[in-house]
C-alpha positions as CSV (number, residue, x, y, z in Angstrom):
1,M,7.8,-14.9,8.9
2,V,8.1,-16.4,5.5
3,R,8.5,-13.9,2.6
4,E,8.4,-14.4,-1.1
5,A,10.8,-13.2,-3.8
6,A,9.8,-11.7,-7.1
7,N,10.2,-15.1,-8.7
8,G,7.8,-16.7,-6.3
9,E,10.4,-18.6,-4.3
10,A,10.4,-18.5,-0.5
11,L,13.0,-16.4,1.2
12,D,14.5,-17.0,4.6
13,P,12.7,-15.1,7.3
14,R,14.5,-12.1,8.9
15,P,13.6,-9.8,11.8
16,A,10.6,-7.5,11.2
17,G,9.1,-5.1,13.6
18,V,5.7,-5.6,12.1
19,R,4.7,-9.1,13.2
20,G,2.0,-11.2,11.9
21,E,1.6,-13.7,9.0
22,P,0.2,-12.1,5.9
23,G,1.0,-15.2,3.9
24,Q,3.3,-15.3,0.9
25,F,2.2,-12.5,-1.4
26,V,3.5,-10.1,-4.0
27,A,2.0,-6.7,-4.6
28,A,1.6,-4.5,-7.7
29,L,1.9,-0.8,-7.0
30,W,0.6,1.7,-9.5
31,R,1.2,5.4,-8.8
32,F,-0.8,7.9,-10.8
33,E,-0.5,11.7,-11.0
34,L,-3.0,13.7,-13.0
35,S,-1.7,15.1,-16.2
36,G,-3.1,17.8,-18.5
37,G,-5.7,15.6,-20.1
38,G,-7.2,14.1,-17.0
39,T,-9.7,15.1,-14.3
40,A,-9.9,13.6,-10.8
41,A,-13.4,12.3,-11.5
42,G,-12.4,10.7,-14.7
43,L,-9.3,9.1,-13.2
44,E,-11.2,7.7,-10.2
45,E,-13.8,6.2,-12.5
46,E,-11.2,4.5,-14.6
47,L,-9.4,3.2,-11.5
48,A,-12.7,1.8,-10.2
49,R,-13.2,0.0,-13.6
50,T,-9.7,-1.4,-13.2
51,A,-10.5,-2.7,-9.7
52,R,-13.7,-4.3,-10.9
53,S,-11.9,-6.0,-13.8
54,Q,-9.5,-7.7,-11.3
55,R,-12.2,-8.9,-8.8
56,G,-12.5,-12.6,-8.8
57,L,-9.2,-13.3,-10.6
58,R,-7.3,-16.3,-9.4
59,G,-4.8,-15.5,-6.7
60,L,-6.0,-12.0,-5.9
61,W,-5.7,-11.5,-2.1
62,G,-6.9,-7.9,-1.9
63,Q,-6.8,-4.4,-3.5
64,M,-7.4,-0.8,-2.8
65,T,-7.1,2.6,-4.4
66,L,-6.0,5.6,-2.3
67,R,-6.1,9.3,-3.1
68,S,-3.5,11.5,-1.5
69,L,-4.9,14.3,0.7
70,D,-1.6,16.1,1.0
71,R,-0.5,15.9,-2.6
72,P,-3.7,16.6,-4.7
73,G,-3.8,14.7,-8.0
74,R,-1.8,11.7,-6.8
75,Y,-3.2,8.2,-6.4
76,L,-2.0,4.8,-5.5
77,H,-3.6,1.5,-6.6
78,L,-2.4,-1.5,-4.7
79,S,-3.3,-5.1,-5.5
80,C,-1.9,-8.1,-3.5
81,W,-1.5,-11.6,-5.1
82,R,-0.8,-14.9,-3.5
83,S,2.0,-15.7,-6.0
84,F,4.1,-14.0,-8.6
85,G,2.5,-16.3,-11.2
86,A,-0.9,-15.0,-10.3
87,L,0.2,-11.4,-10.6
88,L,1.9,-12.1,-13.9
89,G,-1.2,-13.6,-15.3
90,A,-3.3,-10.6,-14.3
91,L,-0.8,-8.1,-15.8
92,H,-0.8,-9.9,-19.1
93,A,-4.5,-10.1,-19.4
94,G,-6.0,-8.1,-22.3
95,T,-8.5,-6.3,-20.1
96,F,-5.7,-5.0,-17.8
97,C,-3.6,-3.8,-20.7
98,A,-6.6,-2.0,-22.2
99,G,-7.4,-0.3,-18.9
100,L,-3.7,0.8,-18.5
101,D,-3.9,2.4,-22.0
102,R,-7.0,4.4,-20.8
103,L,-5.3,5.4,-17.5
104,D,-2.2,6.5,-19.4
105,R,-4.2,9.1,-21.2
106,L,-5.4,10.6,-17.9
107,A,-2.4,10.5,-15.7
108,D,1.4,9.9,-15.5
109,V,1.8,6.3,-14.5
110,E,4.6,4.8,-12.4
111,P,4.5,1.0,-11.9
112,G,6.1,-0.8,-9.1
113,Q,6.2,-4.2,-7.4
114,A,6.8,-5.3,-3.8
115,V,6.7,-8.3,-1.4
116,G,4.9,-8.3,1.9
117,V,7.0,-7.9,5.0
118,G,4.3,-7.6,7.6
119,L,0.7,-7.3,8.3
120,L,-1.1,-6.6,11.6
121,G,-4.7,-5.7,12.5
122,T,-8.2,-6.8,11.7
123,A,-9.5,-7.9,8.3
124,L,-11.0,-4.7,6.9
125,A,-12.9,-3.9,3.7
126,V,-10.5,-1.0,3.1
127,A,-12.2,0.0,-0.1
128,D,-15.2,1.1,2.0
129,T,-13.5,2.5,5.1
130,A,-9.8,3.3,4.9
131,H,-8.4,6.6,6.0
132,A,-4.7,6.0,5.8
133,I,-1.2,7.2,6.5
134,L,1.3,6.3,3.8
135,V,5.0,6.0,4.8
136,E,7.5,5.8,1.9
137,A,11.1,5.3,2.8
138,L,14.5,4.8,1.1
139,L,17.0,3.1,3.4
140,D,20.3,4.4,4.6
141,G,20.9,1.6,7.0
142,E,20.1,-2.0,7.9
143,A,16.7,-3.3,6.7
144,A,16.2,-5.2,9.9
145,R,16.7,-2.1,12.0
146,F,14.3,-0.1,9.8
147,E,11.6,-2.8,10.1
148,L,11.9,-2.9,13.9
149,D,11.7,0.9,14.0
150,F,8.6,0.8,11.7
151,G,7.1,-1.9,13.9
152,A,7.5,0.4,16.9
153,F,6.1,3.3,14.9
154,A,3.0,1.4,13.9
155,G,2.6,-0.6,17.1
156,Q,1.7,2.6,19.1
157,F,-1.7,2.7,17.3
158,M,-2.7,-1.0,17.6
159,H,-5.1,-0.4,20.5
160,D,-6.4,3.0,19.4
161,T,-10.0,3.6,18.6
162,G,-10.8,3.1,15.0
163,F,-7.4,1.6,14.0
164,G,-7.8,-1.0,11.3
165,G,-4.3,-2.3,10.6
166,V,-0.9,-1.8,9.0
167,L,0.8,-3.3,6.0
168,L,4.5,-3.1,5.2
169,L,5.9,-3.7,1.7
170,R,9.4,-3.9,0.3
171,S,10.2,-3.1,-3.3
172,T,11.5,-6.0,-5.5
173,T,13.3,-3.6,-7.9
174,D,15.0,-1.5,-5.2
175,P,15.4,-3.4,-1.9
176,R,16.1,-0.1,-0.1
177,A,12.6,1.1,-0.8
178,Y,9.6,0.5,1.5
179,L,6.0,1.4,1.6
180,G,4.0,1.3,4.8
181,I,0.2,1.7,4.9
182,L,-1.6,2.3,8.2
183,W,-5.4,2.7,8.1
184,W,-8.2,3.8,10.4
185,T,-12.0,3.5,10.1
186,N,-12.6,7.3,10.3
187,P,-10.6,10.4,9.4
188,L,-10.8,12.0,12.9
189,D,-8.9,9.1,14.6
190,R,-6.4,9.1,11.8
191,D,-5.7,12.8,12.0
192,E,-5.5,12.7,15.8
193,A,-2.9,9.9,15.6
194,F,-1.0,12.1,13.1
195,T,-0.5,14.8,15.6
196,T,0.5,13.0,18.8
197,P,4.0,13.5,20.4
198,H,4.7,9.8,20.2
199,F,4.0,9.9,16.5
200,H,6.7,12.6,16.0
201,T,9.2,10.8,18.3
202,R,8.9,7.5,16.3
203,H,8.9,9.5,13.1
204,H,12.3,10.9,14.1
205,H,13.6,7.3,14.7
206,L,12.6,6.3,11.2
207,H,14.7,9.2,9.9
208,T,17.9,7.7,11.4
209,T,17.9,4.7,8.9
210,T,16.6,6.5,5.8
211,T,17.9,8.9,3.2
212,H,14.3,9.8,2.1
213,L,11.1,9.6,4.1
214,T,7.7,10.9,3.3
215,I,4.5,10.6,5.4
216,E,1.2,11.7,3.9
217,R,-2.5,11.2,4.6
218,A,-4.7,9.4,2.1
219,Q,-8.2,7.9,1.8
220,T,-9.8,5.3,-0.4
221,T,-11.6,6.7,-3.4
222,S,-15.4,6.7,-3.2
223,A,-15.6,5.4,-6.8
224,L,-14.3,2.0,-5.8
225,P,-16.9,-0.8,-6.0
226,P,-18.5,-1.8,-2.6
227,N,-17.6,-5.1,-0.9
228,S,-14.1,-5.2,-2.4
229,T,-11.8,-8.1,-1.4
230,E,-10.7,-7.7,2.2
231,L,-7.1,-7.1,3.0
């Protein structure tokens, strides 16, 4: 699998448990937590406006906004770009900067950036249908081992009813940090997967190569525009 560095150059492939060919892409990760001046409705409306402003931009591969179900008031906006240059152009656009100013008045903002490690599953308009599990990990071991363990963790769901896919990202600023997103087309299938014995066994394996591991449920915000770019 070919991966891409933060400067847009190709990196040598290395073992990854999540197989597939997502193409070379870089992701912008924006985490938001409601602050005293913001409401959930206001933040979701502004996040939807941000998503609309990015639609159609050159190099955009896909985007989604997820609301945490287990940590109320927390959101994640993810946009994937075919090159670092395309991401940089979007971030420097005046419309994006203006939107970030508005978001900053509603929530605490934490920016991040990552490269794609793996993608599996069907193409899915996640903005309309995603009921997700987010896996955030900080490594205490070999990256290749963690990626194989994550592949085994995610692979158990590939033939389940309603399963849409899985995306694994690795931070460009801290190579120990990963974000995995698994999504389903309805919440019942997602919640059932969350409680299986196999889920907990594989969860335990992930702990063996991490110093910090969180798993939470999330879903796309209803305020996102329909027919968003597919991931």
